[in-house]
N, C-alpha and C positions, 0 to 999 in steps of 0.2 A: 558712641563715637563712629560706629559704622553707619549709623543712620543719618548722623550730621554730614560725614564725608559724601554719602551717596545723594543726600539733598543738594550739597554744594556743587557736585558735578552735574546734576541735572539742570541746575540753574545757569551752568556756563555755557553760552551760546557757541563759543570756538569748540568746547569739548563734544557738544552735540553734533556740530558740524563735520569734525574731522576724525573724532575718534572711532575707530572701527568697532563693530559689534560682533561678538562670537556667537550670538544666539541665532538658530536657525529660525526663518518665518514661519508662522503657523501654517499647517496644511489645510486644505478645504475640507470641511467636515462633511461626511457623506453617511446619511443615516441608513441603518439596515432595517429594511422594511420586512416586518413579519405579519401574516395575516390570520395564523390560528395557533393553537397549542401544538407544540412539537414540530414547528415548521422549520425552525433554525435552533440548533443547539450548539454551545460552546463547550469545548473539552479541554481540559488542562491537567497536569500533573504537579502537585506542590510538595516540597520536602527536599532533602530528607530530614525527618525528625528522629527524636530517640527512639531507639528500636524496642519495640513493645515485647510483651512475654509471648505473644503469638508470632512474632517475628516481622511484624508491619513496621514500616519506616518511610513510606510515601502515602499520598492520598490522590485518588483520581476524581477531579472535580467536573461535574456536568452541570449545566444550568441551561433551562429553556428560555429563549429570548422572549417569548410572549407572555408566559405567565410568571417568569422569574423562578420557576420550580428548581430546587437545587437537589442533587444526588452526590452523595459522598461515599467513596470506596475505599477502605484502607488496602494497601499494596505491600506485598513482601518483596516485589521486584518491579521494574518498569520494563520488562521484556514486551516487545511489539505484539506478541502472539497473547500475553496476558491481556494487555489492554484492549485488542480486538475481540477477544473472548468475552470481557466483562460488557464491552459495549453491545455485543450482539445479544448475549443472554439476558443481561440486567436492564437494557435500556430499549433496544429495539423490539424484543419480544414482549415488552411490558407496555410501551407506548406507541409503538408503530416505527414505520421508517420516516425520518425527517427528511425534508426537501434538501436541506443543507447543514452541514457540520463545519464549525469554525474551530481551528486550532492553531497553535504556534508552529514552528519549524522544528519541533523536537524530532529526534530520529524516530521514536515510536510512531509518529503520525506520518513520517515520510517512508515508512517501511512498505514494503510490497504486500505485506499481509493486511495492513489496515488500508492501503489504497485500493487493493483488489476487494476487500470487503464492501467499500463504498462504491466502487464501479459496478460490482454485481448487483447491488441493491438499488442502484440509480440515486445515490445520495451525492450531491455536488460538495467535494472537499474544498473549503476555501482556507487559505493560510494567511495569517496576519503578516503585515511587513516586518522585516527583521528587527528594526529599531522601534517600532510602536507595538509591542505585544498588549498593551492596554486596549486595542481594538476588540479583544476577546473578552466578553462579559465574565467568564470564569475568573479573569485575573482581578475583576473587582470583588468577587466572592472571595477570593484568597486573602484580600486585604482584611475583610471582615472575619474570616474563619480563623486566622492565625491568634489574635489576641483572645478570642473566645476558648480556642482550643488550650491555650497556655493557662488561663485562669481556671479551667475545669480540671486540668491535668497538674495543677501546682503541687498537690500533695502526693501525686502517683504518676511519675513522668512515663512510666512503663505501661500505662493503661489507657493512654488517650484514645486509642482505637476504639474502646468500648463506649466512648462518648459522642462518636460520630452521628448515630442515629438520633440522639437527642438534640445535636447541634442542627442537623438537617431539618427536624421537626420546627424547632424554634425560627430557622430561617423562612421556613415555607409557611409559617402562620402568622408572621409579621406583616403588616401592610407595607407595600412597596411605594417609594414616594413617586416613581413613574407610572403607577396604575391606580394608585389609591385603594387597591384591594390586595388581599394576601394572595400568594401564589396557590395555597391550598384552595381558596374560594374560586379562583379562575380555573383550577384545573377539575374540581368536583361539584361547583356550583352550590356549596354549603360551607360553613364555617365549622371545622372540626372541634369538638370539645377538648378544652385545655384545662390544665391545673386550676386556673381561676375559676372555671366554671363549677369546680366541686364544692365551692362555697355557697352556690346558688342553688335555688330549688331544682330538684331533677324534673326534666320534662315528663308530662304524663305518658303512661303506657296504656295504649289502646289495642284491643283485638279486632276492632270493627274494620270492616273492608272500606277504603276510601271510595268516595264516589267519582263518577267520570269527570265531574267539574273540578274536583280537588285534584285529580291526577293532571288535567289539562293545565290548571294553574301552577302545579309544581314543574311541569315540563317547560312552561314559558319562563 
């Protein structure tokens, strides 16, 4: 019935001429240009979820725009100092300083401690528009993350934080539609062995030193 009514109104010339629309016009799409891994990262907080035995009930989600690599960190609180400390210790000290970080307008990312950290390290902090948080790639990860998390924690709702490493591994080893490669391959230049590889013959183990030609081919 709803579909018939909608089709009827679309066919009415007077309705189309004079009936006002409440939909906002689509904005101009502006692509985010990235040229190398960890040039631009998106950061977001998702939750709250059921409190786990370890006291966690939030997740800090970080995604690299170039490789689509995902990092997931369980959180007991969303204090700005906690977020800034994880951002420094677990991301910047492992992957280097990004040129740009994109976040929403959460108070944790507007705080002095996070802003000063970005300014000190020369990181441009870009915030998404208030009514368009989907501009942040980590928002897309959240939509994928939640159903996976719910299915893995179905029988143990207080142990979901123990599954985050497995989920991050699954996301990072799955091919991305936008790059045709997995984030892990773009990060490391190789395909990590996965559970499916265990049913295949193991690669040969050799103690022979590789030749210079083999090393050159591997670097390329």
